[in-house]
N, C-alpha and C positions, 0 to 999 in steps of 0.2 A: 732846360736840360733836354727836353724832348721836343724841341721846336721843329716844325716842318718849314724850314727856311728855304726859299728859292732865291738864289743870288742872281741879281740882274747883271747880265753880261754887257748890256749896252748894244746899241745898234751899230754893227761894224760894216755891213755891206748893204743895209736896207732890207726891206721885206720882200721875200719872194714867195708867192703863193701859187700852188697848183691845186685847183679844185676839179674833181672828177665826178662824173655821173655814175651812180652805183646801181640803180635799179632799172635803167632803161637801155638805150641802144649801145652803150659802150661795154656792157658786160658780155664776155665771150660765152658761147653756149656750145654744148655738145650736140651730137647729131640727133639726139632724142629731145632736144629743146631744153634740157636741164642746165642749170648754171654750173660752171666749173670754177675752181678756186683762183683767186686773183688778189694781189696785194699791191700797195703803192703808198704814196704820200699825199696827205691832205694839206700839209703846210711845211714849209722850210722857213726858219726864222733864226735869229740870234738871241732871242729873248725867251727863256723857259716859261712854259705854261704851269699854272697851278693844278689843283686837283680837278680832274674831268668830272662833269656831272651830266648824266643823261637827262634830256628833256624830250618833249613830245615829238619834235621834228629833227632832233639831232643831238648835239653835245655842246656844252658851254663851259668856259674856263676863264679865269683871270690869268694875268701874266705879271712878270716882274717889272713891266713898264707901267703898271697901273691901269691896264686896259681890261675890258671884258670882251671875249671873242665868242660869238655864237655861230657854230657851224651847222648849217642845214645839210642833212644827208638824205633828202627825199628824192634825189634824182634830177633836180632842176639846174644843176651846175652853177648855183649862185656862189659867189665868194662869201667868206664869213662876214657877218655884221660885226663891226669893231666900234667899241665905245670907250672913250677916254674918261675914266672915272676919277682918277686921282694921280698923284705923283709918286705914290708908294707902291711897293710890290704887293700883289694879291696872290697869295698861295692857297687860301681857303677855298672850299667848295662854294659855288655860287647858287643861291636860291632864286629861281625864276617863278614869279607868281603875280597875277593881276597885271600883266604886261610890264612888270618892273623886275629889276635885279636887286637882290639884297646880299651884301657881302661885306666882310671886314677886311681891313688891310693890315700890313705889318707895322704900321705906325699906331695901331690901336683905334682907328676910326671905323665905325660901322656906317655903311652907305646904303641909301635907297635911291636907285637910279632908274629913270624911265626914259626910254628912247624917244626922241623928239622933244622932250621937256628938259632933260638933264637931271641934275641931282634934286630929288624931291626933299630930302632931309639927310642929315648926318648926325652922328653922336660920337664923341670922343671918349673912349674908355681909358683905363690907366696903363695899358700895355698892349702888345701886339695881339692880333686875332688870327689864329691859324685854323680854327674849327669853323664848320659851316653853320648856317642858321636853319631853324626849322619852324614851320608854321603850325600853330594850334589854335583853332577857332579864330579869335580876333587878336591874337598876339604872335609876335615873332620873337623866338628865343635864340640867344647866341652867347657863348662863353668867351672870356678873355683871359690872357695870361696874368691879369691883375687879380686873379682868384675869384672873380665875380661872374655869375650868370645873370644876364640882362633879359628883360622882356619888354618889347616895344609895341606900341600901336603902329601897325604898318602904314597907316595913312598919314598920321601927324608926326610920328617919331617920338611921341611922348613915352618916357620910360615909366612903365607901370610897376615893375618889380626889379629888385636887385637882391640876389641871393649870394651871400658870402659862402664860399666853398673851401677855403683853407688851403688851396693849392692851385697852381696854374691849370687852366682848362685848355686842352689842346684840340678837342674833338667836338663833333656835332652831338647835341642831345638826342634822345630817343623818346618818343611818345607812344603810350599804349593805345590800343584800338578804341577803347572807350573814351579816350582823351580826358582821363581823370588825373593821370600822373605823367610826369616827365622823369626820365632816368638819365643820370649823368655820373660818369666816372672821371676822376682827375688825378693830379699828381700827388695828392695827399694820401692816396691809397684807398679812399673811401668811395663806395658806390652809393649814390643818394637817390631817394625817391622823393620827388617834389610835387606838391599838389598844385596843379595848373591854375585852379580858380583863385587861390590865395598867394601862391608863391612860397608857401611854408614847406620846410623840410619835414616829410612825413615818415622817414626811416633812413637809417644808415647801416651799411655793412662795411667793416674795416678789414681789408685784405692785406694791410701792412706792406704794400708795394704799389708804386705808381701804376695808374691805369692810363696809359698814354693815348689810347684810341677809343672810339665810341663803342659802347656795348651793342650787341646785335639782338634785337627782339624778334622771337619767332614762336608763335603758338603759346604765348603766355610765359615763355622762358627767356631770360636774359643770358647771353653768352658774353663773358668778360675775359679778356686776356691781360694779365699783369706783366709789367716789365721784369719782375723777379722770376717769372717762369711758371705760371699756372694758367690753365684754362678752367674757368669756373662757371657753373651754370646755376642761376638763381630763379626760383619760382616767384613771380612777381606778386601773386596773391598772398601766399603765406610769408613772403619776404624771408625765405630760408634757402640755404644752399642745397641744390638737388644733387650735384656731383662736382668733383674737382679732380683734375689730372695734372701732374707735373709735366712741363714742357721746357724746352730750352729757354734760358733767360736772355734778356736783351732785346726782345721784340718791341717795336713801337706801332704795330699794326693791329687792326681788329681781326677776329676770326671770320671765316666765311662759312655760312650756314645754309643748308638746304632742308628739304623735308625729312631726310633721314640721316644726314651726316653733318659733322662740324670739323672744319679744317683749321688747325692752328697755324696761323701765318707767322713764321719765324724768320731768322736771319741765317741763310745757308741753303743747302742743296736738298734737304729732306724735310718735308712737312708731314707731321702725323695727322691721321684722320680718326675720328671717334664717332661711335654711334650717338646720334644727337640726343636720344632720350636716356640711354643707360650709361653713357660714358665709356663703353667698352672700345678697345682699339680695333679698328677695321682696316688696317693697312696704312700706307703712306704714299705721298707723291715724291718722286725722286727725279733729279735733273743732273746734267753734267757740269753745271755751274750754278752759282747762287741765284735764287728766285726772288722776284718781287712778290708782293702779296697776291694771293688768289682772290679774284673779285668776280668771277664769272663761271657759271656752270650749273649742273643739276645733280641729282642723286648718282648718276652713272657716268657723266661726262664733265670734266673740269678743264678750264683753260688758264694758262699762265704764261708770263713772259719772264725771261731771265734778266739779270742786271745788265747783260750785254746785248739784249735785243732779240733773243731767240724765242719765238712763239711756239708753245706746245699745247697739244690736246692729250688728255689722259682719258682712256676708256676703261671702265671698271668691269672686271669679271670676277665675281665673288669678292675676295679680299685683295686681289691683285689689280693694280692700276697700270695699264699698258700705255707707254708714252709714244707719241708721234710728233715729230717736229713739223709744223705747218709752214713756217718761213723764218728767215733770219733778216731782221731789219738792220743789223750791224750798227746798233746805236746803244748808248748807255741809257738805261732806264731806271727809274726809282719807283714808280707806281705800277700797279698791275694793269691788265687789260680789262676793258668794259665790253659788254656784248649788247648789241641792239639788233634784234632779228638775226640775220645771217652775217652781220658785220661785227668784227672785232676791232676795237680802237685802242691804240697805244701811243702815249706821249713819251718822248725821250727827254733827257736832261738839258738839251741844247736849244729847244724851241721847235722841234719837229713833231708832227702829228701823223701817225701812220694808220693804215687800215688793212685789214685782211678780210676778204669776202669769201666765206666758206661755200662749199658745194651745197646744193639745195637739200636741206635737212630741217627737221623740226627744231626750232630753237628751244633750249631748255628753259 
């Protein structure tokens, strides 16, 4: 029901890549030597990218061709590293660890792929995988639409745990700072606390509405958004609800949380914002057309892209969020923008990857 499906369009005109240098000689400067704003394209393609994931030197994503693309954005003008992993679409977020990529595909196979070696191992689950994997200690955890959460040895591929969860799992699990528990919400409406050492379910909270995206863990609190229309905050120690607020129903995105605020990512032009600790309303983000989920920002500055490719920055003054359009990519977008340093990254629905280099300011 809540699948993050990326439909492969096939290669019509072949691959056209434009790789630009971001941090060196090609960046325009003002008379005082500071950077000025600039935008452009990293990739033009006919095959949509999956979820973008930030890594140390850039960004990585799968695509509907079954490839993993690793874009370096450290100013060396290298084309992306491209690895053919499988023949099925990859829409899930990619985990990069120990010089290997770990990701599931839409045919339900979880892959461990190492450049130069190829596939180290794979494991077939009972249904498609749209959520990313997460590493905890010596295990990699990933959920499947077959209602099961799996834990693998990252080196051998041995399946150490299988946790039946009663509903399809769309999103990436979350692990606490002490690495005692893993937290998972799924389409049966339950938030689960799972003991990492044993794989046993150590607690459940039933919100009676599907949880289509991953919870967000911040300072011992879990922020959960239900498809039925609630933003709920759970104390992970006491395993009790701290506060809950009604929001628009129908969302399939996770909230965005900073040190002081929680943004409810909805479907539409207005996103409510709450005080992270108390749940009190502290304004909203507004745009002139529907927004993709907010995924970048700070307590006082937020960044977002509309479904038609307009990139906005909102600056907070007390309870009012003032909107500035940074650029218009003129592209259909599904996912929000990511921020790395002064660079904002946006993928469209047709295989394009865009960037916006902001003027020299402290990154949130």
